N, C-alpha and C positions, 0 to 999 in steps of 0.2 A: 371687641366688636366696635366698629365705628358707629356708635349709637346716634350721633347727630345725623349721619347719613341715613340710617334706618328711619329715624323720626321724620326727616324731610321727605323721604320716599313715600311713607304711609300717609302723611298729610297731603301730599300731592295726589295720591290715588283716591283717597276717601274724602278729600275736602273737609277734613275734620282736624281741629287743633289737638295736639298731644303735648304732654310735658314729661320730663324725665325726673324721677325721684327715687328714693330708697325706702324700703320697708324692713324692719327687723326680721331676721329669718324665722324667729319663733312665732311670728304673726302670719307667716305665709303657709297656706294649706299644702298638704301632701297629695300625691297622685296615687290612688289605690284602685286598681282594676277599672280605670277610666273615670272614677269619681273622685271628687276632692273632699278630703277630711282633714281636720286640723290635728296636729300633734300626733301623727302616726308615722310609722316607718314607711319608706318608699321614696320615689323621686318627687322633686318639687313640682307642683302643678304649673301649667302653662299660663293660667290667668286666674284672677280673683275679682269678684265684684263686691263692693262694700261701700255703704254710705253714698250711693248715687255716682260712684266712680268705679270704672273697670280698669284693673291693672294687669298689664301683660309682662311676664318675666323676660327680662333681657339677659341678665347674667346673675350668677350667685357668687358673692364674695364673702370673706370671713365676717360673719356677724350680721350680714344684711343681704337683701335681694334688690338688685337694681331693676326698676320697672319703668314701663312706658304707660302713661295714664291718660284717660279721656273720660268725658262725661258719658255715663251709661246710656242716657237718652239719645245720644248721637250715634251710637253703634248698634246696628242690628245683629241678630244672631249669626247670620251668614258672614257679615263683615268681621265679627269676632273670630270666627274660624279662619277667615282669610288672614287676619293680623297674626294669629298664632302660626299659621303655615308660613307666612312671610318671614317672621322672626326666626323660625326654625331653619328656613332656607339660608338666611344671612348667617346664622350660627354654623351651619354645615359648611358654607363657603369659607368662613373664617378658619374652621378646623382644617379644611383642606389646604388653605394657604399656609397655615402654621406648620404643616408637615413639610412644606417646601423650603422652610427656613433652614438651609443646610450650610450656608457659608459661615466661616469662622467669624467674619466681621459682623454679620447680622446677628448671630447667636450672642456674641459679646455685647452688641448694642442693646439687645433685650435684657441681658443680665444687668447692665449699667442702668437702664431705665428702671428696672424693678428696685434696685438699690436706692436710686434717687427718690422715687415715689414713696418707698417705705420710710425714708428719713423725713421727708416733707410731711407725711401723715402723722408722725410722732416726733414732736419737737424735742422730747427728752433724749432722743438718740441723734439729733441733728449735730453733725460734726464728728461723729464716730468713724472709725476706719472702715474701709470696704469689707464685705464679707470674705470669708476664706477663699471661696471659689474665684474671687477677683483679685486676690492679693498678689498673684503672680503675673498680672497683666502690666507689663512695663509701660504701656501707653498711659496708665493712670498715675504714674510716678514721674513723668517728665513734664516740664512746663508747657502748658498749652494755652492757646487763645480760645476762650469760649464765645460762641455766637449762638443766639437763639433766633430761629426763623419761624415766624407765625404766618401761616398760609391761609388766605381766604380764597379758596379755589372757586373757579367759575363752574356753573352747572353741577355743583355738588361733587365734582371730581376730586379725587385724592391722589397724592403722590405715591408712586411705587418706590420702595426702598432702593432697589438696584438702579433704577433710572436716575433717581436723585443723587445717589452716591457717585455714579459715573459723571454726572453733570458737574458736581462740586469738585471732584478730583481733577477734572479737566480745567475748571475755572481757576482753582487755586494752584494748579500744576504740582500738587503734592497729594499724598494719600491722607485724607482726613478721616476722623472717626465720626460717623453719623449715628445719632441716637434718636429714634422716634419716641416722643414723650406723649403728651395728651393729644387728643384729636386736633389736627392742624398745626401741631408744634413739633419742631425738629431742632435738636441740639447738635451743633457742629463743634468739634474740637480739632483745631489746627495747630501746627507747630508754631513756636514763637518766631520762627524765621519769616512768617508771613508779613511781619511789620519791620523786619531788620535786614533781610536779604536785599541785595542790589541797592542799598542806600549808602552813600558816602558819608563821611564824618560830618561835613558841613551841613548836610541835609538833616542828619540825626539831631544836630544841635538846634536847628531851626524848627523842626517838627517834633512836637511832644508825642508821647505814647498815645495820649487821648486823640490827638489829631490823626495819627496813623490809624487808630482803630476806627475813627469816624470815616476815614477814606475807604477803609476795608469794607465797612458796612454799606457805604454808598455804592461801591462797586458791586457788591453782592446783590443789593436790591435792584440795581440797574440790569444786571444779568438775568435775575429771576423774572423780572417784569417783561423782558424781551423774549426769553426762551419759553416761558409757560404763561398761560392765561390765568389771571387772578390778581389779587392785591396781596402784597407781601410786606410784613413789618419785621424789622431787624433790630436786634440789640446786641451789645457786646460788653465785655468786662476786661479788666487788666489781666495780663498773663498770670496763670496760677497753676498749682499742682492739683489735678483732679482728685486724687486720693485724699487730700487734706481738706478741700473746701468746695467740691463740685455741687453738692445739693444746695448749700446756702447761696452759691453764686447763681444757680438756676432760679432760686426763689427771687433774687434781686432782679434778674433779667425778666422774669414773668411780671413782676411788679412794674418794671419800667415800661414794658409793652402795654400792659393794661392801662396804666395812667396816661401814657402817651396817646393811645387810641381814644381815650375818653376826653382828654383835655387839649390835645393838639391836633385838631381836625386837619386833614390834608397832609400831615407829615408821616413819614414811614420809617425814619431812623430814630430810635428812642434809646439814648444812652443815659445810664443812671446818673452820671455826674452833671448832666444837663437838666435833670428833673428834680433837683432838690427842692425848689420852690413849689413845683407841682405836687410833690409828695407831702409837703407841709400843708398845702391848702386843701388837698383831697378830703381829709377827714372832717373838715369844718361842716357843720349842719347847714342845710339849704337855707333855712331861715336867717342864719347869721351871715351867709354869703349875700343874700338879698339886702339885708340891713346895711352891710358895708357898701354895697353898690349904691344904695340910695343916699347914704351919707356923703359919698364922694361926688356923685353926679347930680345929687338933689332930686333924684327920681329913680325908681326901680329899673325902668327900661330907658336907657339913654338914646335909643333910636339912632345908633351910629350906622352910617352907610358903609359899604364895603371899602370905598376909597379912604375914608377916615380911619377905619380899623387897620387897613394895610399900612397906611402912613405911620400910625402910632407904633404898630408892631415892628416895622422896619427901623424906626427911630430908636426904640428901646434895644432892639437886637444889636444895633451898631453903636451902643454906648452913648446915645444922644448926640452923635456926631452929625451935624447938619450936612457937611460936604459929602460924607460917605453915604448918608441916607439918600441924598439927591441922586447920586450916581447909581445906587441900587435901583431906585424907582424910575430911572431914566427921565428925570425932570430937572428943570433949572432950579438952582439954589433958591432963587426968589419965589418960585412956585411953592417950594416946600415951606418956606417961611410964611407965605400967605396962608397955607393950609393950617399951620400951627397957630397962627394969629386968629384965624377963623374959629378954630376949636376953643381957643381961650375966650373969645367973645361969647361963644354959645354956652360954655360951661363955667367960665371964671377960673379955669385951671391952666396954668402955664407949665407945659411939660419941659421947658428949658430950665425950670427951677428944680433943684434936686429933690426937695421934700415933696413937691406936688407931683413930680414925675413918678416917685415911688407909689404914691396913692393911686395915680391913674394906671400904672402898670399892674398893680394888684387888682384893682377894680375891673380892668379890662379882661384880665385872665379869669376872674370869677364870673364875669358877665358871659364870656364865651361858653363856659361850662353850664351855667344855669339856663342859657338860651336853648341848649340842646336837650334839656330834661323834659 
C-alpha cells in the first residue's frame, strides 16, 4: 500500500495531521463479532484507541502492525468510520491491482524487491546469495549498471510500472530491469553497454567510468524532468553483478540520495564518490557543527549573501582556479578577485591559501546544512 499517498489524502480531506508508525502485533486487538478484544482469535481490528491516540490499521507484517495515527480529540466518531472505510478502499484497490501483475518482468521485479528489502532489514544476511526462486534469473548474474531514481511526484501522483518501464526502455534504447522499491523509489538495472557502446578508444581513455555514469544520470534526470511532472533525484554506482552485491549497492545509493537531498540543496545528481565529505560530516552533532562555524567565521551565523556563497562554492568546485571560476560565473577575473578580497576583509580568511580554504570549505558546507534545520 502506498501509505504516504493514503496519509496525504486523509490529511487533505479531514484537515487533520496523521503520522505513520508501528505497533507490536500482540498489542493489537482482535475483531470478534464486530467488537474489539485483546488476545483472542479472529481478524485484526481496523482501529484502536489508546492513550489519547487513535490508530488505524494500514497493513499487517511479520511481528507488527503498521498504523496511521492521529490525536483522538481531533477525530469524531463519524470521521473514524470514514477513515476505516477509506483505508479499506485503498486496500481493496491495491489487491485488485496486484492481481493484474501478470507480466514476467513485473513479477520478477517484485521478487527482486522482496529479496533486497529482506537483506536490508537483516544485516546478518546482507551479502548472501539470492533465494532459490531467483537463482535461475540470468539477469542477476550479468554485469549491470545500477541506478536509483527517487521521485517526488507532483499532486501526490505515482508512477505506473508499465508506463515507466516503456519510457525507460525507449530512453536507454535497451530492455532494462525496473524494480519498484520503497514509495517513490525505483531501481533500474541496465547493461554495461550503456556506458561503453558507441564510444571510441580515445573517448574511453579520456572519460572515466565515473564521468560516464555522471553523464548517464544527468541524461536520465533531464528526460524524467521533461517527460513527467515532479522532482527527480538520481544516483548510480559502478557496474556490478546483482546476485553478488545488489542489496548493499542499493543501501549505498539510498544513502547518497538522502545525504545529497539534505546537504546539497538544488542538486539532483547524487553520486557516492562525490559525497565522501558529506558522509563524513553528516553524523557530527549539531552543536559541534555550530561550534566549528563560529570558530572559523568568528560568529555562528556569517550572514553570507547568495552572491558570496555562489562565488565560494564555484571557486572550491573548480579547485580554487581563478580563471575557470570567473568563466563559470561569467564575470571578469578582476571582479572575482575583488569578491575574494572583500570576503578576506570581512572575515580575515583568504581562500587562496590552502589551509584557510579548507576551513572555509568545511564551515560553508556545515553552515548550509545547519541553516536549513
